[in-house]
LUMTORLUM-312096 format. One record per atom (N, C-alpha, C): residue in three letters; atom name; x negated, y negated, z. Coordinates in steps of 0.02 Angstrom, whole numbers, always signed. Each point is the difference from the previous one (the first is absolute). Layout:
<nodes>
NODE  residu  atome      px      py      pz
NODE     ALA     CA       X       Y       Z
...
</nodes>
This chain:
<nodes>
NODE  residu  atome      px      py      pz
NODE     MET      N   -6070   -3076   +7358
NODE     MET     CA     -71      -6     -15
NODE     MET      C     -29     -61     +36
NODE     LEU      N     -55     +10     +34
NODE     LEU     CA     -35     -54     +35
NODE     LEU      C     -63     -19     -38
NODE     THR      N      -9     -64     -11
NODE     THR     CA     -63     -26     -28
NODE     THR      C     -28     -48     +52
NODE     THR      N     -57     +18     +29
NODE     THR     CA     -28     -41     +53
NODE     THR      C     -40     -58     -29
NODE     ASN      N      +0     -55     +36
NODE     ASN     CA     -41     -58     -15
NODE     ASN      C      +9     -24     -72
NODE     VAL      N     +63      -9     -20
NODE     VAL     CA     +12     -34     -64
NODE     VAL      C     -23     -72      +5
NODE     ALA      N      -1     -26     +59
NODE     ALA     CA     -38     -60     +19
NODE     ALA      C     -27     +16     +70
NODE     ASP      N     -45     -40     +25
NODE     ASP     CA     -33     +16     +64
NODE     ASP      C     +51     +10     +55
NODE     GLY      N      +5     +61     +26
NODE     GLY     CA     +45     +15     +55
NODE     GLY      C     +74      +1     -19
NODE     ILE      N     +15      +2     -64
NODE     ILE     CA     +69      +4     -24
NODE     ILE      C      +7     +65     -39
NODE     HIS      N     +49     +41     +20
NODE     HIS     CA      +9     +66     -29
NODE     HIS      C     +69      +4     -33
NODE     ARG      N      +1     +29     -59
NODE     ARG     CA     +61      +5     -40
NODE     ARG      C     +31     +69      +6
NODE     ILE      N     +64      +3     +17
NODE     ILE     CA     +39     +62      -2
NODE     ILE      C     +47      -6     -59
NODE     GLU      N      -3     +49     -44
NODE     GLU     CA     +45      +1     -58
NODE     GLU      C     +46     +60      +6
NODE     HIS      N     +66     -13      -6
NODE     HIS     CA     +50     +53      +8
NODE     HIS      C     +55     -13     -52
NODE     ALA      N      +5     +44     -48
NODE     ALA     CA     +52      -5     -52
NODE     ALA      C      -3     -68     -36
NODE     HIS      N     -61     -20     -16
NODE     HIS     CA     -13     -63     -37
NODE     HIS      C     +17     -62     +41
NODE     VAL      N      +2      +6     +66
NODE     VAL     CA     +10     -56     +45
NODE     VAL      C     -62      -5     +44
NODE     ASN      N     -30     -59      +3
NODE     ASN     CA     -60     -11     +41
NODE     ASN      C     +17     -36     +65
NODE     TRP      N     -35     +20     +53
NODE     TRP     CA      +1     -37     +62
NODE     TRP      C     -69      +7     +32
NODE     PHE      N     -14     -39     +52
NODE     PHE     CA     -69     -10     +18
NODE     PHE      C     -10      +2     +76
NODE     LEU      N     -59     +22     +19
NODE     LEU     CA     -25      -5     +69
NODE     LEU      C     -58     -50      +0
NODE     VAL      N      +3     -47     +46
NODE     VAL     CA     -53     -50      +7
NODE     VAL      C     -27      +6     +70
NODE     GLU      N     -64     +16      +6
NODE     GLU     CA     -27     +12     +67
NODE     GLU      C     -56     -48     +18
NODE     ASP      N      -4     -14     +64
NODE     ASP     CA     -57     -34     +29
NODE     ASP      C     -10     +27     +71
NODE     ASP      N     -42     -32     +38
NODE     ASP     CA     -16     +25     +67
NODE     ASP      C     +60      -2     +47
NODE     ASP      N     +49     -42     -16
NODE     ASP     CA     +58      -8     +45
NODE     ASP      C     +57     +48     -16
NODE     GLY      N      -3     +34     -57
NODE     GLY     CA     +54     +45     -16
NODE     GLY      C     +13      +4     -75
NODE     VAL      N     +61     +20     -17
NODE     VAL     CA     +20     +11     -69
NODE     VAL      C     +65     -36     -14
NODE     THR      N      +1     -36     -56
NODE     THR     CA     +61     -29     -27
NODE     THR      C     +22     +43     -59
NODE     VAL      N     +63     +19      -1
NODE     VAL     CA     +29     +33     -58
NODE     VAL      C     +34     -53     -42
NODE     VAL      N     -13      +0     -65
NODE     VAL     CA     +33     -47     -45
NODE     VAL      C     +45     +41     -47
NODE     ASP      N     +65     -13      +8
NODE     ASP     CA     +54     +38     -32
NODE     ASP      C      +4     +70     +28
NODE     ALA      N     +57     +34     -12
NODE     ALA     CA     +15     +60     +39
NODE     ALA      C     +20     +59     -43
NODE     GLY      N     -19      +0     -63
NODE     GLY     CA      +9     +59     -41
NODE     GLY      C     +72     +21      -7
NODE     LEU      N     +10     +66      +0
NODE     LEU     CA     +66     +31     -12
NODE     LEU      C     +23     +36     +64
NODE     PRO      N     +63     +19      +4
NODE     PRO     CA     +24     +34     +60
NODE     PRO      C     -37     +65     +16
NODE     THR      N     -31     +31     -51
NODE     THR     CA     -37     +63     +11
NODE     THR      C     -75     -11     +10
NODE     SER      N     -20     -62     +15
NODE     SER     CA     -72     -17      +3
NODE     SER      C     -32     +10     +68
NODE     TRP      N     +37     +23     +50
NODE     TRP     CA     -28      +3     +68
NODE     TRP      C     -61     +45      +4
NODE     ASP      N      +4     +59     -31
NODE     ASP     CA     -58     +45      +3
NODE     ASP      C     -60     -29     -37
NODE     ARG      N     +13     -39     -51
NODE     ARG     CA     -56     -33     -35
NODE     ARG      C     -33     -52     +44
NODE     LEU      N     +40     -35     +40
NODE     LEU     CA     -28     -47     +48
NODE     LEU      C     -44     +36     +50
NODE     ARG      N     +26     +53     +29
NODE     ARG     CA     -38     +38     +50
NODE     ARG      C     -66     +26     -30
NODE     GLY      N      +4     +27     -62
NODE     GLY     CA     -60     +26     -31
NODE     GLY      C     -51     -54     -16
NODE     ALA      N     +25     -58     -23
NODE     ALA     CA     -45     -55     -16
NODE     ALA      C     -34     -27     +62
NODE     MET      N     +37      -9     +53
NODE     MET     CA     -29     -25     +62
NODE     MET      C     -53     +49     +26
NODE     ALA      N     +15     +64      -4
NODE     ALA     CA     -50     +50     +22
NODE     ALA      C     -63      -3     -43
NODE     GLU      N     +10     -10     -65
NODE     GLU     CA     -58      +0     -45
NODE     GLU      C     -46     -60     +12
NODE     VAL      N     +29     -56     +20
NODE     VAL     CA     -42     -59     +14
NODE     VAL      C     -22      -1     +74
NODE     GLY      N     +19     +52     +37
NODE     GLY     CA     -23      +7     +69
NODE     GLY      C     +34     -45     +50
NODE     ARG      N     +65     -14     -13
NODE     ARG     CA     +37     -43     +47
NODE     ARG      C     +62     +37     +24
NODE     PRO      N     +16      -3     +65
NODE     PRO     CA     +63     +28     +25
NODE     PRO      C     +59     -45     -18
NODE     LEU      N     +59     +27      -2
NODE     LEU     CA     +59     -40     -17
NODE     LEU      C      +9     -59     +48
NODE     ARG      N     -22      +8     +62
NODE     ARG     CA      +9     -54     +48
NODE     ARG      C     -41     -62     -18
NODE     ASP      N     -47      +6     -46
NODE     ASP     CA     -39     -58     -21
NODE     ASP      C     +40     -47     -46
NODE     ILE      N     +57     +22     -26
NODE     ILE     CA     +41     -43     -43
NODE     ILE      C     +34     -52     +43
NODE     THR      N     -14     -63     -13
NODE     THR     CA     +27     -54     +42
NODE     THR      C     +50     -45     -37
NODE     ALA      N      +6      +7     -66
NODE     ALA     CA     +47     -43     -37
NODE     ALA      C     +15     +32     -67
NODE     LEU      N     +61     -13     -24
NODE     LEU     CA     +21     +17     -67
NODE     LEU      C     +21     -64     -35
NODE     LEU      N     -34     -17     -55
NODE     LEU     CA     +18     -57     -41
NODE     LEU      C     +36     +24     -62
NODE     LEU      N     +56     -30     -15
NODE     LEU     CA     +37     +16     -61
NODE     LEU      C     -10     -56     -51
NODE     THR      N     -24     +18     -59
NODE     THR     CA      -3     -50     -53
NODE     THR      C     +70     -22     -20
NODE     HIS      N     +48     +47      +5
NODE     HIS     CA     +70     -15     -16
NODE     HIS      C     +43     +58     +25
NODE     GLY      N     +65      -8      -6
NODE     GLY     CA     +46     +48     +30
NODE     GLY      C     +31     +50     -46
NODE     HIS      N     -27     +11     -59
NODE     HIS     CA     +29     +49     -45
NODE     HIS      C      -5     +70     +29
NODE     PHE      N     +46     +43     -20
NODE     PHE     CA      +6     +68     +28
NODE     PHE      C     -65     +40      -6
NODE     ASP      N     -38      -9     -54
NODE     ASP     CA     -59     +41     -10
NODE     ASP      C     -62     -27     +36
NODE     HIS      N      +9     -50     +42
NODE     HIS     CA     -54     -25     +43
NODE     HIS      C     +19      +3     +74
NODE     LEU      N     +59     +26     +13
NODE     LEU     CA     +28      -1     +67
NODE     LEU      C      +1     +68     +33
NODE     GLY      N     -23     +52     -36
NODE     GLY     CA     +12     +70     +18
NODE     GLY      C      -4     +18     +73
NODE     ILE      N     -59      -6     +32
NODE     ILE     CA      -7     +23     +69
NODE     ILE      C      -5     -59     +49
NODE     ALA      N     +23     -59     -22
NODE     ALA     CA      -6     -59     +43
NODE     ALA      C     +37      +9     +66
NODE     GLU      N     +62     +24      -3
NODE     GLU     CA     +38      +7     +62
NODE     GLU      C     -30     +54     +45
NODE     ARG      N     -27     +52     -29
NODE     ARG     CA     -31     +51     +41
NODE     ARG      C     -62     -27     +35
NODE     LEU      N     -41     -40     -36
NODE     LEU     CA     -57     -32     +33
NODE     LEU      C     +23     -44     +58
NODE     ARG      N     +53     -37     -12
NODE     ARG     CA     +25     -45     +52
NODE     ARG      C     +28     +38     +60
NODE     SER      N     +42     +50     -14
NODE     SER     CA     +36     +33     +55
NODE     SER      C     -42     +51     +37
NODE     GLU      N     -45     +35     -35
NODE     GLU     CA     -39     +53     +32
NODE     GLU      C     -67     -24     +27
NODE     LEU      N     -31     -49     -34
NODE     LEU     CA     -66     -23     +21
NODE     LEU      C      +1     -72     +26
NODE     ASP      N     +59     -30      +2
NODE     ASP     CA      +8     -68     +25
NODE     ASP      C     -43     -50     -40
NODE     VAL      N      -4     +11     -66
NODE     VAL     CA     -39     -44     -44
NODE     VAL      C     +45     -57     -23
NODE     PRO      N     -18     -63     +11
NODE     PRO     CA     +41     -55     -25
NODE     PRO      C      -1      -3     -76
NODE     VAL      N     +57     -14     -29
NODE     VAL     CA      +9      -5     -73
NODE     VAL      C      +8     -73     -18
NODE     LEU      N     -45     -26     -42
NODE     LEU     CA      +0     -71     -19
NODE     LEU      C     +20      -7     -73
NODE     VAL      N     +47     -46     -13
NODE     VAL     CA     +24     -12     -68
NODE     VAL      C     +23     -73      -4
NODE     HIS      N      -3     -29     -60
NODE     HIS     CA     +21     -69      -9
NODE     HIS      C     +75      -8     +15
NODE     ASP      N     +18     -57     +26
NODE     ASP     CA     +70     -17     +15
NODE     ASP      C     +48     +21     -55
NODE     ASN      N     -18     -17     -63
NODE     ASN     CA     +46      +9     -55
NODE     ASN      C     +14     +73     -16
NODE     ASP      N     -43     +45     +23
NODE     ASP     CA      +9     +71     -14
NODE     ASP      C     +26     +39     +60
NODE     VAL      N     +14     -34     +54
NODE     VAL     CA     +29     +35     +58
NODE     VAL      C     +64     +37     -18
NODE     PRO      N     +47     -30     -39
NODE     PRO     CA     +60     +38     -18
NODE     PRO      C     -15     +65     -37
NODE     LEU      N     -53      +0     -41
NODE     LEU     CA     -17     +61     -38
NODE     LEU      C     -24     +55     +46
NODE     THR      N     -31     -16     +56
NODE     THR     CA     -23     +53     +45
NODE     THR      C     +59     +35     +33
NODE     ARG      N     +58     -32      +0
NODE     ARG     CA     +61     +30     +28
NODE     ARG      C     +41     +35     -54
NODE     HIS      N      -3     -26     -61
NODE     HIS     CA     +38     +28     -56
NODE     HIS      C     -46      +3     -61
NODE     PRO      N     -47     +47      -1
NODE     PRO     CA     -55      -3     -49
NODE     PRO      C     +21     +12     -72
NODE     ARG      N     +59     +26     -12
NODE     ARG     CA     +21     +10     -70
NODE     ARG      C     +42     -58     -27
NODE     ARG      N     +12     -49     +41
NODE     ARG     CA     +39     -58     -22
NODE     ARG      C     -48     -56     -21
NODE     TYR      N     -35     +11     -54
NODE     TYR     CA     -51     -47     -20
NODE     TYR      C     +19     -34     -66
NODE     GLY      N     -24     -61      -8
NODE     GLY     CA     +13     -38     -60
NODE     GLY      C     -41     +26     -59
NODE     ARG      N     +29      -4     -59
NODE     ARG     CA     -35     +21     -61
NODE     ARG      C     +23     -43     -58
NODE     ALA      N     -46     -12     -46
NODE     ALA     CA     +16     -42     -58
NODE     ALA      C     +37     +39     -54
NODE     ARG      N     -11     +66      -3
NODE     ARG     CA     +33     +42     -49
NODE     ARG      C     +23     +65     +33
NODE     PRO      N     +53     +32     -25
NODE     PRO     CA     +25     +61     +31
NODE     PRO      C     -49     +58      -8
NODE     VAL      N      -4     +42     +52
NODE     VAL     CA     -44     +58      -3
NODE     VAL      C     +20     +47     -56
NODE     SER      N     +65      +4     -14
NODE     SER     CA     +24     +46     -51
NODE     SER      C     -31     -14     -68
NODE     THR      N     -17     -63     -14
NODE     THR     CA     -33     -17     -64
NODE     THR      C     -65     +38      -8
NODE     TYR      N     -37      +8     +54
NODE     TYR     CA     -65     +33      -3
NODE     TYR      C      +8     +76      +0
NODE     LEU      N     +47     +25     +41
NODE     LEU     CA     +10     +72      +3
NODE     LEU      C     +22     +28     -67
NODE     ALA      N     +37     -41     -38
NODE     ALA     CA     +26     +23     -64
NODE     ALA      C     -51      -5     -57
NODE     THR      N     -54     -37     +11
NODE     THR     CA     -46     -13     -56
NODE     THR      C     -73     +17     +15
NODE     GLN      N     -20      -2     +62
NODE     GLN     CA     -71      +8     +17
NODE     GLN      C     -13     +72     +24
NODE     PHE      N      +0     +47     -48
NODE     PHE     CA      -4     +70     +18
NODE     PHE      C     -68     +18     +30
NODE     ARG      N     -52     -37     -16
NODE     ARG     CA     -66     +14     +29
NODE     ARG      C      +0      -9     +75
NODE     ALA      N     +46     -41     +26
NODE     ALA     CA      +1     -14     +71
NODE     ALA      C     +41     +51     +39
NODE     LEU      N     +35     +46     -33
NODE     LEU     CA     +43     +47     +36
NODE     LEU      C     -39     +45     +48
NODE     PRO      N     -61     +23     -16
NODE     PRO     CA     -37     +39     +50
NODE     PRO      C     -16     -41     +63
NODE     LEU      N     -12     -65      -7
NODE     LEU     CA     -12     -42     +58
NODE     LEU      C     +63      -3     +44
NODE     ALA      N     +57     -10     -33
NODE     ALA     CA     +63      -3     +36
NODE     ALA      C     +14     +67     +35
NODE     ALA      N     -16     +55     -33
NODE     ALA     CA     +11     +66     +30
NODE     ALA      C     -43      +9     +62
NODE     GLY      N     -62     -24      -3
NODE     GLY     CA     -44      +4     +59
NODE     GLY      C     +27     -39     +59
NODE     LEU      N     +27     -59     -14
NODE     LEU     CA     +30     -40     +53
NODE     LEU      C     +61     +35     +28
NODE     LEU      N     +41     +30     -44
NODE     LEU     CA     +59     +36     +23
NODE     LEU      C     -18     +58     +45
NODE     ARG      N     -51     +39     -19
NODE     ARG     CA     -21     +57     +41
NODE     ARG      C     -22     -21     +70
NODE     ASN      N     -25     -60      +5
NODE     ASN     CA     -26     -24     +65
NODE     ASN      C     +49     -48     +34
NODE     ARG      N     +63      +3     -21
NODE     ARG     CA     +54     -37     +33
NODE     ARG      C     -13     -75      +4
NODE     ALA      N     -32     -26     -52
NODE     ALA     CA     -20     -70      +1
NODE     ALA      C     +59     -48     +11
NODE     TRP      N     +58     +17     -26
NODE     TRP     CA     +56     -46      +2
NODE     TRP      C     +37      +1     +68
NODE     TRP      N     -23     +42     +46
NODE     TRP     CA     +35      +7     +63
NODE     TRP      C     -45      -9     +61
NODE     PRO      N     -37     -54      +4
NODE     PRO     CA     -39     -12     +61
NODE     PRO      C     +46     -19     +58
NODE     ARG      N     -23     +13     +60
NODE     ARG     CA     +38     -23     +58
NODE     ARG      C      -6     -76      +6
NODE     PRO      N     +55     -35     +10
NODE     PRO     CA      -4     -73     +12
NODE     PRO      C     -43     -14     +61
NODE     VAL      N     -34     -56      -1
NODE     VAL     CA     -43     -19     +57
NODE     VAL      C     +43     -40     +50
NODE     ARG      N      +4     +25     +60
NODE     ARG     CA     +46     -28     +49
NODE     ARG      C     -24     -66     +30
NODE     GLU      N     -66     -10      -1
NODE     GLU     CA     -28     -62     +29
NODE     GLU      C     -62     -20     -38
NODE     VAL      N      -3     -62     -22
NODE     VAL     CA     -59     -25     -36
NODE     VAL      C     -23     -65     +31
NODE     HIS      N     -63     -17     -13
NODE     HIS     CA     -28     -65     +18
NODE     HIS      C      -8     -40     -64
NODE     ARG      N     +20     -62      +2
NODE     ARG     CA      +2     -42     -60
NODE     ARG      C     -67     -34     -12
NODE     LEU      N     -27      +9     -60
NODE     LEU     CA     -64     -30     -19
NODE     LEU      C      +9     -75      -9
NODE     ARG      N     -30     -39     +44
NODE     ARG     CA      +4     -73      -5
NODE     ARG      C     -67     -34      +5
NODE     GLU      N     -53     +39     +13
NODE     GLU     CA     -67     -27      +4
NODE     GLU      C     -38     +14     -65
NODE     LYS      N     -48     -42     -14
NODE     LYS     CA     -42     +11     -60
NODE     LYS      C     -60     +43     +15
NODE     GLN      N     -20      +3     +63
NODE     GLN     CA     -57     +42     +20
NODE     GLN      C     +25     +48     +55
NODE     LEU      N     -11     +64      -9
NODE     LEU     CA     +27     +49     +46
NODE     LEU      C     -55     +27     +46
NODE     THR      N     +18     +11     +63
NODE     THR     CA     -47     +28     +49
NODE     THR      C     +14     +75      +8
NODE     VAL      N      -7     +36     -55
NODE     VAL     CA      +6     +73      +0
NODE     VAL      C     -66     +27     -28
NODE     PRO      N     -15     +64      +8
NODE     PRO     CA     -62     +27     -27
NODE     PRO      C      -9     -18     -74
NODE     GLY      N     -59     -25     -16
NODE     GLY     CA     -14     -23     -68
NODE     GLY      C      +9     -75      -8
NODE     GLY      N     +39     -32     +45
NODE     GLY     CA      +9     -73      -1
NODE     GLY      C     +21     -28     -67
NODE     PRO      N     +53     +27     -32
NODE     PRO     CA     +16     -25     -67
NODE     PRO      C     +32     -69      +0
NODE     ARG      N      -7     -34     -56
NODE     ARG     CA     +35     -62     -13
NODE     ARG      C     +61     +16     -43
NODE     VAL      N     +58     -27     +20
NODE     VAL     CA     +63     +13     -35
NODE     VAL      C      +4     -45     -62
NODE     VAL      N     +14     +30     -57
NODE     VAL     CA      +9     -37     -63
NODE     VAL      C     +72     +11     -22
NODE     PHE      N     +40     -52      +3
NODE     PHE     CA     +71      +5     -19
NODE     PHE      C      +6      +6     -75
NODE     THR      N     +30     +54     -24
NODE     THR     CA      +4     +14     -72
NODE     THR      C     +71     +20     -20
NODE     PRO      N     +49     -43      +8
NODE     PRO     CA     +70     +19     -16
NODE     PRO      C     +11     +10     -74
NODE     GLY      N     +51     +39     -14
NODE     GLY     CA     +18     +14     -69
NODE     GLY      C     +20     +72      -8
NODE     HIS      N     -46     +46     +16
NODE     HIS     CA     +19     +71      -1
NODE     HIS      C     +57     +11     +50
NODE     THR      N      -9     -24     +61
NODE     THR     CA     +55     -12     +47
NODE     THR      C      -8     -72     +23
NODE     LEU      N     +51     -25     +34
NODE     LEU     CA      -2     -70     +21
NODE     LEU      C     -48     -12     +58
NODE     GLY      N     -20     +53     +34
NODE     GLY     CA     -47      -8     +55
NODE     GLY      C     -65     +37      -9
NODE     HIS      N     -16     +16     -61
NODE     HIS     CA     -61     +39     -12
NODE     HIS      C     -62     -38     +23
NODE     CYS      N     -47     +36     +31
NODE     CYS     CA     -63     -29     +23
NODE     CYS      C     -57     +47     -19
NODE     ALA      N     -57     -30     -16
NODE     ALA     CA     -62     +37      -7
NODE     ALA      C     -43     -14     +62
NODE     PHE      N     -52     +41      +9
NODE     PHE     CA     -44      -9     +59
NODE     PHE      C     -72      -2     -23
NODE     HIS      N     -32     -56     +14
NODE     HIS     CA     -69     -13     -23
NODE     HIS      C     -48     +14     +57
NODE     PHE      N     -52     +38     -15
NODE     PHE     CA     -53     +17     +48
NODE     PHE      C     -65     -31     -27
NODE     PRO      N     -12     -64     +15
NODE     PRO     CA     -57     -35     -31
NODE     PRO      C     -67     +33     +14
NODE     ASP      N     -11     +26     +61
NODE     ASP     CA     -64     +29     +16
NODE     ASP      C     -12     +67     -35
NODE     ARG      N     +53     +27     -31
NODE     ARG     CA      -6     +63     -36
NODE     ARG      C      +8     -10     -75
NODE     ASP      N      +7     -63     -20
NODE     ASP     CA      +7     -19     -71
NODE     ASP      C     +57     +39     -33
NODE     ALA      N     +56      +5     +36
NODE     ALA     CA     +56     +41     -24
NODE     ALA      C     +66     -33     +18
NODE     VAL      N     +50     +14     -41
NODE     VAL     CA     +69     -21     +15
NODE     VAL      C     +45     +59     -14
NODE     ILE      N     +44     +15     +47
NODE     ILE     CA     +52     +50     -10
NODE     ILE      C     +61     -37     -28
NODE     ALA      N     +14     +11     -64
NODE     ALA     CA     +50     -40     -36
NODE     ALA      C     +70     +30      +2
NODE     GLY      N      +7     +61     +26
NODE     GLY     CA     +66     +31      -1
NODE     GLY      C     +25      +6     -71
NODE     ASP      N     +61     -22     -12
NODE     ASP     CA     +29      +2     -67
NODE     ASP      C      +2     -69     -33
NODE     ALA      N     -37     -48     +26
NODE     ALA     CA      -4     -65     -33
NODE     ALA      C     -32      +8     -69
NODE     VAL      N     -48     +45      -5
NODE     VAL     CA     -31     +19     -63
NODE     VAL      C     -21     +73      +7
NODE     VAL      N      +9     +39     -53
NODE     VAL     CA     -15     +72      +4
NODE     VAL      C     -41     +20     -61
NODE     THR      N     -27     +61      +3
NODE     THR     CA     -34     +29     -58
NODE     THR      C     +38     +59     -28
NODE     LEU      N     +58     +15     +28
NODE     LEU     CA     +46     +51     -26
NODE     LEU      C     +71     -26     +13
NODE     ASP      N     +38      -8     -54
NODE     ASP     CA     +70     -18      +7
NODE     ASP      C     +40     +64      +6
NODE     PRO      N     +28     +15     +59
NODE     PRO     CA     +35     +64      +9
NODE     PRO      C     +64      +6     -41
NODE     TYR      N     +25     -55     -27
NODE     TYR     CA     +61      +3     -40
NODE     TYR      C     -13     +10     -75
NODE     ARG      N     -63      -8     -20
NODE     ARG     CA     -18     +11     -70
NODE     ARG      C     -57     +50      -8
NODE     ALA      N     -35     +16     +55
NODE     ALA     CA     -60     +42      -1
NODE     ALA      C     -55     -31     -43
NODE     THR      N      +0     -66      -4
NODE     THR     CA     -53     -36     -36
NODE     THR      C     -54     -21     +49
NODE     THR      N     -62      -5     -25
NODE     THR     CA     -56     -15     +44
NODE     THR      C     -33     -66     -21
NODE     GLY      N     -40     -26     +47
NODE     GLY     CA     -33     -64     -11
NODE     GLY      C     +34     -54     +41
NODE     PRO      N     -33     -56     +13
NODE     PRO     CA     +27     -52     +43
NODE     PRO      C     +66     -28     -28
NODE     ARG      N     +50      -4     +45
NODE     ARG     CA     +67     -25     -20
NODE     ARG      C     +42      -9     +63
NODE     ILE      N     +54     -36      -6
NODE     ILE     CA     +50      +1     +53
NODE     ILE      C     +47     +58     -13
NODE     VAL      N     +35     +21     +51
NODE     VAL     CA     +46     +57      -6
NODE     VAL      C     +60     -21     -43
NODE     SER      N     +26     +48     -37
NODE     SER     CA     +58     -12     -44
NODE     SER      C     +59     -30     +38
NODE     GLY      N     +44     -31     -39
NODE     GLY     CA     +58     -33     +29
NODE     GLY      C     +47     +46     +37
NODE     ALA      N      -6     +65      -8
NODE     ALA     CA     +42     +47     +38
NODE     ALA      C     -12      -5     +75
NODE     ALA      N     -58     -26     +19
NODE     ALA     CA     -16      -5     +72
NODE     ALA      C     -29     -68     +18
NODE     THR      N      +3     -49     -45
NODE     THR     CA     -26     -67     +15
NODE     THR      C     +58     -49      +0
NODE     ALA      N      +8     -34     +55
NODE     ALA     CA     +57     -45      +7
NODE     ALA      C      -4     -60     -46
NODE     ASP      N     -60     -29      -6
NODE     ASP     CA      -8     -62     -38
NODE     ASP      C     -67      +2     -37
NODE     PRO      N      -1     +27     -61
NODE     PRO     CA     -64      +7     -36
NODE     PRO      C     -36     -66     -10
NODE     GLU      N     +35     -54     -14
NODE     GLU     CA     -33     -64     -10
NODE     GLU      C     -38     -21     +63
NODE     ARG      N     +33      +7     +56
NODE     ARG     CA     -34     -18     +63
NODE     ARG      C     -56     +49     +16
NODE     ALA      N      +9     +63     -18
NODE     ALA     CA     -53     +49     +12
NODE     ALA      C     -63     -19     -38
NODE     LEU      N      +8     -22     -62
NODE     LEU     CA     -58     -21     -40
NODE     LEU      C     -32     -62     +29
NODE     GLU      N     +40     -47     +24
NODE     GLU     CA     -27     -61     +31
NODE     GLU      C     -39     +18     +63
NODE     SER      N     +25     +48     +38
NODE     SER     CA     -31     +18     +64
NODE     SER      C     -69     +33      -8
NODE     LEU      N     -15     +21     -61
NODE     LEU     CA     -66     +29     -11
NODE     LEU      C     -57     -49     +13
NODE     ASP      N     +16     -65      +2
NODE     ASP     CA     -51     -50     +19
NODE     ASP      C     -30     +18     +68
NODE     GLY      N     +43     +23     +45
NODE     GLY     CA     -24     +17     +67
NODE     GLY      C     -50     +56      +0
NODE     ILE      N     +12     +50     -43
NODE     ILE     CA     -48     +55      -7
NODE     ILE      C     -65     -25     -30
NODE     ALA      N      +5     -39     -54
NODE     ALA     CA     -60     -25     -34
NODE     ALA      C     -41     -43     +47
NODE     ASP      N     +34     -41     +41
NODE     ASP     CA     -35     -47     +44
NODE     ASP      C     -41     +35     +54
NODE     THR      N     +14     +63     +14
NODE     THR     CA     -41     +36     +49
NODE     THR      C     -71      +9     -26
NODE     GLY      N      -8      +4     -67
NODE     GLY     CA     -66     +13     -28
NODE     GLY      C     -27     +68     +16
NODE     ALA      N     +43     +45     +25
NODE     ALA     CA     -23     +66     +22
NODE     ALA      C     -25     +42     -58
NODE     ARG      N     -52     +37     +12
NODE     ARG     CA     -26     +45     -51
NODE     ARG      C     +46     +60     -10
NODE     THR      N     +27     +26     +56
NODE     THR     CA     +41     +60      -2
NODE     THR      C     +73     -18     +15
NODE     VAL      N     +45     +22     -43
NODE     VAL     CA     +72      -9     +10
NODE     VAL      C     +31     +69      +7
NODE     LEU      N     +30     +12     +58
NODE     LEU     CA     +31     +64     +15
NODE     LEU      C     +75      -6      -8
NODE     VAL      N     +30     +44     -39
NODE     VAL     CA     +69      -9     -23
NODE     VAL      C     +45     +55     +27
NODE     GLY      N     +65     -13      -3
NODE     GLY     CA     +49     +48     +24
NODE     GLY      C     +10     +59     -46
NODE     HIS      N     -16      -9     -64
NODE     HIS     CA      +8     +54     -48
NODE     HIS      C     -58      -4     -50
NODE     GLY      N     -37     +55      -7
NODE     GLY     CA     -56      +1     -46
NODE     GLY      C     -67      -2     +34
NODE     ARG      N     -51      +0     -41
NODE     ARG     CA     -69      +3     +24
NODE     ARG      C     -23     -69     +25
NODE     PRO      N     -46      -1     +48
NODE     PRO     CA     -28     -64     +21
NODE     PRO      C     -33     -37     -58
NODE     TRP      N      +2     -66      +4
NODE     TRP     CA     -31     -43     -51
NODE     TRP      C     -63     -30     +30
NODE     THR      N     -57      +6     -35
NODE     THR     CA     -63     -22     +29
NODE     THR      C     -36     -51     -44
NODE     ASP      N     +37     -31     -46
NODE     ASP     CA     -30     -48     -46
NODE     ASP      C     +21     -72     +17
NODE     GLY      N     +21     -10     +62
NODE     GLY     CA     +15     -68     +22
NODE     GLY      C     +72     -20      -7
NODE     ALA      N     +25     -36     +52
NODE     ALA     CA     +71     -20      +1
NODE     ALA      C     +17     -47     -57
NODE     GLU      N     -44     -46     -16
NODE     GLU     CA     +16     -49     -53
NODE     GLU      C     +10     +35     -67
NODE     ARG      N     -43     +48     -16
NODE     ARG     CA      +7     +36     -63
NODE     ARG      C     +64     +42      -1
NODE     MET      N     +16     +30     +57
NODE     MET     CA     +61     +40      +4
NODE     MET      C     +62     -43     -13
NODE     VAL      N      +2     -57     +31
NODE     VAL     CA     +57     -46      -8
NODE     VAL      C      +4     -23     -72
NODE     GLU      N     -57     -16     -30
NODE     GLU     CA      +1     -21     -71
NODE     GLU      C     +32     +54     -44
NODE     LEU      N     -18     +62     +11
NODE     LEU     CA     +27     +54     -41
NODE     LEU      C     +74     +12     +15
NODE     ALA      N     +19      -5     +63
NODE     ALA     CA     +70     +10     +18
NODE     ALA      C     +45     -54     -31
NODE     ARG      N     -24     -61      +1
NODE     ARG     CA     +39     -54     -32
NODE     ARG      C      +4      +8     -76
NODE     ARG      N     -54     +25     -29
NODE     ARG     CA      +1     +12     -71
NODE     ARG      C     +52     +53     -17
NODE     HIS      N      +7     +49     +43
NODE     HIS     CA     +50     +53     -12
NODE     HIS      C     +70     -27      +9
NODE     GLY      N     +11     -44     +49
NODE     GLY     CA     +66     -30     +12
NODE     GLY      C     +47     +46     +36
NODE     PRO      N     +65     -18      +3
NODE     PRO     CA     +49     +40     +36
NODE     PRO      C     +13     +65     -37
NODE     GLY      N     +20     +52     +36
NODE     GLY     CA     +13     +64     -30
NODE     GLY      C     +74     +17      -3
</nodes>
């Protein structure tokens, strides 16, 4: 499903409860996160709907290296020669995306959180756990990026050790990835929160890192799972901290 202009020139693609984004300007298109291994046709359809050819994609930014955000990254790199940018600390995850840190075992949630089983089934149908490793990445070391949309990098470790959000000040929006979400895929609970310990390496640090999201002052927060938040980053962070670790 494509939702155009969730913020000015930012389009949301939702696939099996995983969000990823197209950010366009006159110079081209930046893809933020890469969906699932079966997301290629959704990319082609979304680009056609916004009136851009695939050749307009000039960069792929990864908020982090988890399997459900890495789906078509290697295909973008190898077939379209799109550079893949990710923080230093998550480079190992792009090569081994299922070897990620977690505060609690996944089995705890699978055995108790029955409402989330349809979400897990959707991920399974779309081969979420088996993305192709990314053979070559560029390491995010700048705070301001010269890619379409010109985002500012906001370092938000905790969910993974190299998690980053991307702030677009001129669009009053921040793409937060999984630093904060409105749907926890491990519990199927909604509302602002950090992701459950089944997929968060360091919940305490994840909660601390929410300062970076709040400091953007963005009106719109676009998340890796769940609906966009349009009531301001500071309010979202307040509610997520009130909820605490999952």
